[in-house]
N, C-alpha and C positions, 0 to 999 in steps of 0.2 A: 579702868580709869587711868592707869599709869601711862597708857599710850597718849592720852590727851595732854598730860604734863610734858612728855617728850616732844609732842608736836608743837606745843606752845613755846617751849625753849627753842626748838628749831626755827620756829617762825620769828622769834625775837632776834636770834642770831642772823637770820636771813635779812631782816629789815635793817639791822645795824650794819651789816656788810654792804647792803645796797646804798645806805646813807653815806658810808665812808667812800665808796666808789664814786658817788655823785660829787662829793666834796673834792675828791682827788682830781676828777676831771675838770671841775671849775677852777681849781688852783693851777692846774697845768695850763689851761687856756689863758689865765691871767699872767702867768709867767712868760708864756710865749709872746703875748701881746707886749709885755714890758721889754722883752729882748728885741722885738721888732722895732719898738720906739727907740731903744738905745742904738740899734744899728742905723736907723734913719738919722739920728742926731750925730752919729759919728761920721756919716757921709758928708754932712753940711760943713 
């Protein structure tokens, strides 16, 4: 039974890490988009 507890904890950690990586990627894309817009406005 102890292995199921360990697998459950590992699963929760894995899902949490996946969620954090997804959010990080989304924020990075948003940041790059804002920098591109700032660069375009600086050219004008």
